[in-house]
VEXDREN-2710 file (C-alpha; in Angstrom, 1 decimal):
% VEXDREN-2710
k/r/px/py/pz
1/MET/0.0/0.0/0.0
2/GLY/1.9/3.0/1.4
3/GLN/5.0/1.5/-0.5
4/ALA/3.6/2.7/-3.8
5/GLN/5.7/5.9/-4.0
6/SER/8.9/4.3/-3.0
7/ASN/8.3/1.4/-5.5
8/GLN/7.9/4.1/-8.2
9/GLU/11.1/6.0/-7.4
10/THR/13.1/2.7/-7.4
11/VAL/12.0/2.3/-10.8
12/GLY/13.0/5.9/-11.6
13/GLU/16.5/5.2/-10.1
14/LYS/16.8/2.3/-12.4
15/VAL/16.0/4.5/-15.3
16/LEU/18.7/7.1/-14.1
17/ASN/21.3/4.5/-13.5
18/ALA/20.8/2.9/-17.0
19/VAL/21.4/6.2/-18.7
20/THR/25.0/6.3/-19.6
21/ALA/27.5/9.1/-18.8
22/PRO/27.6/10.1/-22.7
23/LEU/24.0/10.3/-22.9
24/ALA/23.8/12.5/-19.6
25/ALA/26.5/14.6/-21.3
26/CYS/24.4/15.1/-24.5
27/CYS/21.3/15.9/-22.6
28/SER/23.1/18.3/-20.6
29/THR/24.7/20.2/-23.4
30/ARG/21.4/20.3/-25.3
31/ALA/22.4/17.7/-28.0
32/PRO/19.3/15.6/-28.2
33/ALA/20.1/14.3/-31.7
34/ARG/23.1/12.7/-30.5
35/ALA/21.4/11.7/-27.2
36/SER/18.7/9.8/-29.3
37/VAL/21.4/7.6/-30.8
38/LEU/22.7/6.7/-27.2
39/LEU/19.3/5.1/-26.3
40/ASN/20.3/2.0/-24.8
41/LYS/19.0/-1.5/-25.6
42/LYS/16.2/-1.9/-22.9
43/GLY/14.5/1.2/-24.6
44/GLU/14.9/3.7/-21.9
45/LEU/14.2/7.1/-23.4
46/PRO/16.0/10.3/-22.8
47/VAL/12.6/12.1/-23.0
48/CYS/11.5/10.2/-19.9
49/ASN/14.7/10.8/-18.2
50/ALA/14.3/14.7/-18.9
51/ALA/10.5/14.6/-17.6
52/TYR/11.8/12.6/-14.4
53/LYS/14.4/15.2/-13.6
54/GLY/12.0/18.0/-14.3
55/GLU/14.2/19.5/-17.1
56/LEU/11.6/21.6/-19.1
57/SER/13.9/22.9/-21.8
58/GLU/15.7/19.5/-22.2
59/LEU/12.4/18.0/-22.4
60/GLN/11.0/20.4/-25.1
61/SER/14.0/19.9/-27.1
62/LEU/14.0/15.9/-26.8
63/ALA/10.1/15.7/-27.4
64/HIS/10.5/17.4/-30.8
65/GLN/13.3/15.3/-32.3
66/GLY/12.5/13.2/-35.3
67/PRO/11.3/13.5/-38.9
68/GLY/9.4/16.6/-39.4
69/ARG/9.9/17.5/-35.4
70/LYS/7.2/15.0/-34.8
71/LEU/6.2/15.0/-31.0
72/HIS/7.2/12.1/-28.9
73/VAL/5.6/13.0/-25.7
74/SER/3.5/9.7/-25.5
75/GLU/6.5/7.4/-26.2
76/LYS/7.0/4.7/-23.8
77/ASP/10.1/3.3/-22.1
78/ALA/10.9/-0.4/-21.5
79/ASP/8.2/-0.6/-18.8
80/ASP/5.6/1.3/-20.7
81/ASN/6.0/4.4/-18.7
82/THR/5.4/7.7/-20.7
83/PRO/7.1/11.0/-20.1
84/LEU/3.9/12.1/-18.4
85/HIS/4.2/9.5/-15.7
86/TRP/7.7/10.4/-14.9
87/ALA/6.9/14.0/-14.7
88/ALA/3.6/13.2/-12.6
89/VAL/5.4/11.0/-10.0
90/ARG/8.2/13.5/-9.3
91/GLY/5.7/16.5/-9.1
92/HIS/7.0/18.5/-12.0
93/ALA/4.1/20.7/-12.8
94/LYS/5.6/22.7/-15.5
95/CYS/6.7/19.5/-17.4
96/THR/3.3/18.0/-16.6
97/ASP/1.6/21.1/-18.3
98/TYR/3.8/21.1/-21.1
99/LEU/3.2/17.4/-22.0
100/LEU/-0.4/17.7/-21.6
101/LYS/-0.5/20.8/-24.0
102/CYS/1.4/18.5/-26.4
103/GLU/-1.6/16.2/-26.2
104/ALA/0.3/13.5/-24.2
105/ASP/-2.1/10.5/-23.3
106/VAL/-3.4/11.6/-20.0
107/ASN/-4.7/8.0/-19.3
108/ALA/-1.6/6.2/-20.8
109/LYS/-1.1/2.9/-19.0
110/ASN/2.3/1.3/-18.3
111/LYS/2.9/-2.4/-17.8
112/ASP/1.3/-2.5/-14.3
113/LYS/-1.7/-0.4/-15.9
114/ASP/-0.8/2.5/-13.6
115/THR/-1.8/5.8/-15.2
116/PRO/0.0/9.1/-14.6
117/MET/-2.9/10.0/-12.2
118/HIS/-2.0/6.8/-10.1
119/TRP/1.7/8.2/-9.9
120/ALA/0.7/11.7/-9.3
121/CYS/-1.6/10.8/-6.4
122/SER/1.2/8.6/-4.9
123/GLY/3.6/11.6/-5.2
124/GLY/1.0/13.9/-3.7
125/ASN/1.8/17.0/-5.8
126/VAL/-1.7/18.7/-5.7
127/GLU/-0.8/21.1/-8.8
128/VAL/0.0/18.0/-10.9
129/VAL/-3.1/16.2/-9.8
130/ARG/-5.1/19.4/-10.6
131/LEU/-3.5/19.5/-14.1
132/LEU/-4.3/15.8/-14.7
133/VAL/-7.9/16.3/-13.5
134/GLU/-8.5/19.4/-15.8
135/ALA/-7.1/17.3/-18.8
136/GLY/-9.7/14.8/-18.3
137/ALA/-7.6/11.9/-16.3
138/ASP/-9.8/9.0/-15.2
139/GLY/-9.8/9.4/-11.4
140/VAL/-11.2/5.7/-10.9
141/ALA/-8.7/4.1/-13.1
142/ARG/-7.8/0.6/-12.1
143/ASN/-4.4/-0.8/-12.4
144/SER/-3.4/-4.5/-12.6
145/ASP/-4.3/-4.8/-9.1
146/TYR/-7.4/-3.0/-9.6
147/THR/-5.9/-0.1/-7.3
148/THR/-7.3/3.4/-7.9
149/PRO/-5.5/6.7/-7.7
150/LEU/-7.4/7.4/-4.5
151/HIS/-5.9/4.4/-2.9
152/PHE/-2.6/5.9/-3.4
153/ALA/-3.4/9.3/-2.4
154/ALA/-5.1/8.2/0.7
155/ALA/-2.4/5.7/1.9
156/ASP/0.3/8.2/1.6
157/GLY/-1.7/10.9/3.6
158/HIS/-2.0/13.3/0.8
159/GLY/-5.3/14.9/2.0
160/GLU/-5.4/17.9/-0.5
161/ALA/-4.8/15.5/-3.4
162/VAL/-7.7/13.4/-2.1
163/LYS/-10.0/16.3/-1.7
164/LEU/-9.1/17.5/-5.3
165/LEU/-9.6/14.0/-6.8
166/LEU/-13.0/13.5/-5.1
167/SER/-14.2/17.0/-6.1
168/SER/-13.7/16.2/-9.6
169/MET/-15.7/13.0/-9.7
170/ASN/-19.3/14.0/-9.4
171/TYR/-21.4/11.0/-9.7
172/ARG/-18.6/8.8/-9.5
173/LYS/-17.6/9.8/-6.1
174/GLN/-19.2/6.8/-4.3
175/GLU/-17.6/4.5/-6.7
176/ALA/-14.2/5.9/-5.9
177/VAL/-14.4/6.0/-2.1
178/ASN/-15.5/2.3/-1.8
179/ALA/-13.5/0.8/-4.7
180/ALA/-12.0/-2.4/-3.8
181/ASN/-8.8/-3.6/-5.2
182/MET/-7.7/-7.3/-5.9
183/ASP/-7.3/-7.9/-2.1
184/LYS/-10.7/-6.3/-1.6
185/ASP/-9.1/-3.4/0.3
186/THR/-10.6/0.0/0.0
187/PRO/-8.9/3.3/0.2
188/LEU/-10.2/3.3/3.8
189/HIS/-8.3/0.2/4.5
190/TRP/-5.1/1.6/3.2
191/VAL/-5.2/4.9/5.2
192/ALA/-6.4/3.1/8.4
193/SER/-3.3/0.9/8.2
194/GLU/-0.9/4.0/7.5
195/GLY/-2.7/6.1/10.3
196/HIS/-3.5/9.3/8.4
197/VAL/-6.4/10.5/10.7
198/GLU/-7.3/13.5/8.6
199/VAL/-7.6/11.6/5.5
200/VAL/-9.7/9.0/7.3
201/LYS/-12.0/11.7/8.1
202/ILE/-12.4/13.1/4.6
203/LEU/-13.1/9.5/3.3
204/LEU/-15.7/8.9/6.1
205/ALA/-17.3/12.4/5.3
206/GLU/-17.7/11.1/1.6
207/LYS/-19.6/8.0/3.0
208/ALA/-16.9/5.4/2.8
209/ASP/-18.0/2.1/4.2
210/VAL/-16.5/2.0/7.7
211/ASN/-17.2/-1.8/7.9
212/ALA/-16.0/-2.9/4.4
213/CYS/-14.3/-6.2/4.5
214/ASN/-11.2/-7.3/2.5
215/LYS/-10.5/-10.7/1.3
216/ASP/-9.2/-11.6/4.8
217/LEU/-12.5/-10.1/6.2
218/ASN/-10.4/-7.5/8.0
219/THR/-12.3/-4.1/8.2
220/PRO/-10.6/-0.8/8.5
221/LEU/-11.0/-0.9/12.2
222/LEU/-9.2/-4.2/12.4
223/VAL/-6.2/-2.9/10.2
224/ALA/-6.1/0.3/12.4
225/CYS/-5.7/-1.8/15.7
226/ALA/-3.3/-4.0/14.2
227/GLU/-1.0/-1.0/13.4
228/GLY/-1.8/0.6/16.7
229/HIS/-3.3/3.9/15.3
230/THR/-5.2/5.0/18.4
231/ALA/-6.6/8.3/16.8
232/VAL/-7.8/6.4/13.7
233/VAL/-9.5/3.8/15.9
234/LYS/-11.2/6.6/17.9
235/VAL/-12.6/8.1/14.5
236/LEU/-13.8/4.8/13.1
237/LEU/-15.5/3.8/16.3
238/ALA/-17.2/7.1/16.5
239/SER/-18.2/6.7/12.9
240/GLY/-19.9/3.3/13.6
241/ALA/-17.3/0.9/13.3
242/ASN/-18.5/-2.6/14.6
243/VAL/-16.2/-3.7/17.3
244/GLN/-17.7/-7.1/17.2
245/MET/-16.6/-7.9/13.6
246/TYR/-14.1/-10.8/13.1
247/ASN/-11.7/-11.7/10.2
248/LYS/-11.4/-15.0/8.5
249/ASP/-9.3/-16.6/11.4
250/HIS/-12.0/-15.0/14.0
251/TRP/-9.5/-12.4/15.0
252/SER/-11.3/-9.5/16.8
253/ALA/-10.1/-6.0/17.2
254/VAL/-9.2/-6.8/20.7
255/HIS/-7.0/-9.6/19.4
256/TRP/-5.1/-7.3/17.0
257/ALA/-4.8/-4.7/19.9
258/CYS/-3.1/-7.4/22.1
259/ALA/-1.1/-8.9/19.3
260/SER/0.5/-5.6/18.5
261/GLY/0.9/-4.5/22.1
262/ARG/-1.2/-1.4/21.8
263/GLN/-2.6/-0.7/25.1
264/GLU/-4.3/2.8/24.3
265/VAL/-6.1/1.1/21.4
266/MET/-7.0/-1.7/23.8
267/LYS/-8.6/0.8/26.3
268/GLU/-10.6/2.4/23.5
269/LEU/-12.0/-0.9/22.3
270/LEU/-13.0/-1.8/25.9
271/LEU/-14.8/1.4/26.3
272/ASN/-16.7/0.7/23.0
273/GLY/-17.9/-2.8/23.9
274/GLY/-14.8/-4.7/22.6
275/ASN/-14.8/-8.6/23.9
276/PRO/-11.9/-9.4/25.9
277/HIS/-13.1/-13.1/26.1
278/ALA/-13.2/-13.7/22.4
279/LYS/-11.6/-16.7/20.8
280/THR/-9.8/-17.3/17.3
281/LYS/-10.5/-20.5/15.2
282/LYS/-7.5/-21.8/17.3
283/GLY/-9.1/-21.2/20.5
284/GLU/-6.9/-18.3/21.3
285/THR/-8.1/-15.4/23.6
286/PRO/-6.5/-11.8/23.6
287/LEU/-4.8/-13.1/26.9
288/HIS/-2.9/-15.6/24.8
289/PHE/-1.7/-13.0/22.5
290/ALA/-0.5/-10.6/25.2
291/ALA/1.1/-13.4/27.1
292/ALA/2.9/-14.7/24.0
293/LYS/4.2/-11.2/23.2
294/GLY/5.4/-10.8/26.9
295/ASP/3.3/-7.7/27.5
296/HIS/2.7/-7.8/31.2
297/ILE/0.7/-4.7/31.3
298/MET/-1.7/-6.0/29.0
299/VAL/-2.1/-9.2/30.9
300/LYS/-2.7/-7.1/33.9
301/ILE/-5.5/-5.1/32.1
302/LEU/-7.2/-8.4/31.0
303/ALA/-6.9/-10.3/34.5
304/ALA/-8.5/-7.3/36.0
305/LEU/-11.4/-7.6/33.6
306/GLY/-12.1/-11.2/34.8
307/VAL/-10.8/-13.0/31.8
308/ASP/-10.5/-16.8/32.2
309/LEU/-6.7/-17.2/33.1
310/LYS/-6.9/-21.0/32.5
311/VAL/-8.6/-21.2/29.1
312/ALA/-6.7/-23.5/26.7
313/ASN/-6.2/-23.2/23.0
314/VAL/-6.6/-26.0/20.5
315/ASP/-3.2/-27.1/21.4
316/GLY/-3.8/-27.3/25.1
317/ASN/-1.8/-24.3/26.1
318/GLN/-3.0/-21.7/28.4
319/ALA/-1.6/-18.0/28.4
320/ILE/0.9/-18.8/31.2
321/HIS/2.3/-21.8/29.1
322/LEU/3.0/-19.3/26.2
323/ALA/4.7/-16.8/28.5
324/ALA/6.9/-19.4/30.0
325/GLU/7.8/-20.9/26.6
326/GLY/8.8/-17.3/25.6
327/GLY/11.1/-16.6/28.8
328/PHE/8.5/-13.8/29.9
329/ALA/9.1/-14.0/33.6
330/GLU/7.1/-11.0/34.6
331/VAL/4.0/-12.3/32.7
332/VAL/4.4/-15.7/34.4
333/LYS/4.6/-13.8/37.7
334/VAL/1.4/-11.5/36.8
335/SER/-0.5/-14.5/35.6
336/SER/0.4/-16.8/38.6
337/ALA/-0.5/-14.0/41.2
338/ALA/-3.9/-13.5/39.3
339/ARG/-4.6/-17.2/39.2
340/GLN/-4.1/-17.4/42.9
341/GLY/-6.2/-14.4/43.7
342/ARG/-3.4/-12.1/44.9
343/GLY/-3.0/-8.5/44.1
344/LEU/-1.5/-7.6/40.6
END
């Protein structure tokens, strides 16, 4: 999810590393005719390199090379990225504007079916997103994973880009906010996982489904609990997130909070009806998770709630067994005291 931008920049670095020193010299001295000859065997284009670097004059010169000075603004590199992809992901508004005025394909797709709008939203440059919107870019375009530009903008916390994208959609707004990718993740799943609470609020205001389930039946609340984003958990709960929902392994929000050791998240869940006695398909309670992690504070919280300290999972292990196996002496101590009715 949140790795979209870093992945794209890695591709970009590969492009730059593949461009030879002579080619760089030709570009820097405005010798595009010679630069075009130095195009390497993988098909990486100097015009894409110029767009990536944001060199407008270089881009203008390179884009017009060829018989009859034919425009090459929609030429594709080895991965089918166009100059517009590279300008968009790097946030180069002037280059983006130039390419669009030269009628570059605003919805061009690379090998992963990412459009320039996917990359612009990942980069989070509002001006570039605005230029693409005004040029008619498809804000609900799907890549090969069925991921939309809104997924990228939301996951990386680009609130202004999210607002701009949604404001341009009119009747497709609901389609966008609840669009599910191949893993059935919606933009709300991605942003809840990353912890960008202000973007969470934007999506919820646009009627994003707060209880949407992905392919593993995790809801935005479950993924927020797994990552320990207390502020996001609060907003989701206040917006009607169902604290009693389970994923395919029957993990609850309370399980996730204990597995990740997030005590503040745990407290919020308990205040909103979270079940500290819930069991997974393997018979594991939140206490098992806390003990296995060595979290004696969480064990104290659960013991004080009156959970069954002797309940065993399908393998016959009680929480204290998992603590002992992990070498967590403090958890063993706390559990033993609670089992014997002594003060914690």
